[in-house]
Every structure is written in structure tokens, then in C-alpha cells.
C-alpha positions as CSV (number, residue, x, y, z in Angstrom):
1,M,-29.8,137.3,242.9
2,N,-28.8,138.3,246.5
3,N,-26.0,140.6,247.6
4,S,-23.5,137.8,248.3
5,E,-23.8,136.7,244.7
6,I,-23.4,140.2,243.2
7,L,-20.6,141.4,245.4
8,P,-17.7,139.4,243.9
9,D,-18.6,140.5,240.4
10,L,-19.1,144.1,241.4
11,L,-15.8,144.2,243.2
12,S,-14.0,142.6,240.3
13,K,-15.5,145.2,237.9
14,I,-14.5,148.1,240.2
15,Y,-11.0,146.7,240.4
16,E,-10.8,146.4,236.6
17,N,-11.9,150.1,236.3
18,Q,-9.2,151.1,238.8
19,C,-6.6,149.3,236.8
20,A,-7.8,151.0,233.6
21,L,-7.7,154.4,235.3
22,E,-4.1,153.7,236.5
23,V,-3.0,153.0,232.9
24,A,-4.8,156.0,231.6
25,L,-3.2,158.3,234.2
26,S,0.2,156.8,233.4
27,V,-0.2,157.6,229.7
28,L,-1.5,161.1,230.6
29,A,1.6,161.7,232.8
30,D,3.9,160.6,230.0
31,F,2.2,162.8,227.5
32,A,2.2,165.8,229.8
33,E,5.9,165.4,230.4
34,K,6.7,165.1,226.7
35,T,4.8,168.3,226.0
36,G,6.6,170.2,228.7
37,N,3.9,170.2,231.3
38,T,6.0,168.8,234.1
39,D,3.7,170.2,236.9
40,V,0.8,168.2,235.4
41,A,3.0,165.1,235.0
42,D,4.2,165.4,238.6
43,N,0.6,165.8,239.9
44,V,-0.6,162.8,237.9
45,R,2.3,160.7,239.1
46,G,1.4,161.7,242.7
47,S,-2.0,160.3,242.2
48,L,-0.5,157.1,240.7
49,D,1.6,156.7,243.9
50,I,-1.7,156.4,245.8
51,F,-2.8,153.6,243.4
52,D,0.6,151.8,244.1
53,K,0.3,152.2,247.9
54,N,-3.1,150.7,248.0
55,L,-2.7,148.0,245.3
56,D,-1.5,145.1,247.6
57,Y,-4.2,145.8,250.2
58,I,-7.0,146.0,247.6
59,T,-5.8,142.8,245.8
60,M,-5.4,140.8,249.0
61,N,-8.8,141.8,250.4
62,L,-10.6,141.3,247.1
63,A,-9.2,137.7,247.0
64,V,-10.5,137.2,250.6
65,L,-14.0,138.5,249.8
66,M,-14.3,136.4,246.7
67,L,-13.5,133.1,248.5
68,P,-16.5,130.9,248.8
69,E,-18.0,130.9,252.3
């Protein structure tokens, strides 16, 4: 298997992991807020903002990379 065959699957798995991390961070932020750790919740939500800012770019470019040549 060459790199051009592996790359789409690899990128897809990385993207899935990123989505899973985003969900986990969101749950963590909610938990931290409910337990009174607002500083932790704010820091986690700050990290989630980075996910949101990059999501469209990542999604669009993954779609381009996965197009058949």
C-alpha cells in the first residue's frame, strides 16, 4: 500500500479523534462548571474555541484531499 492509499484513511481517523476530543472537552467543561471550577471550565472552553475556528478549514481540506485524483 502506498502513501496515497493510506493518507485518506489516516486523515479520516485523525479527524474522528479530533471530534471525539472536542466532545470529551465539552463534557469536561460542563462538569467543571457544575462543580464550581469556573476557571477550569473557561480554560477548556477556550480550547474548544480553537476547535470551532479550525473546523471549517479542516473539513473542507480533508474533502479536497480525499477526492480521487
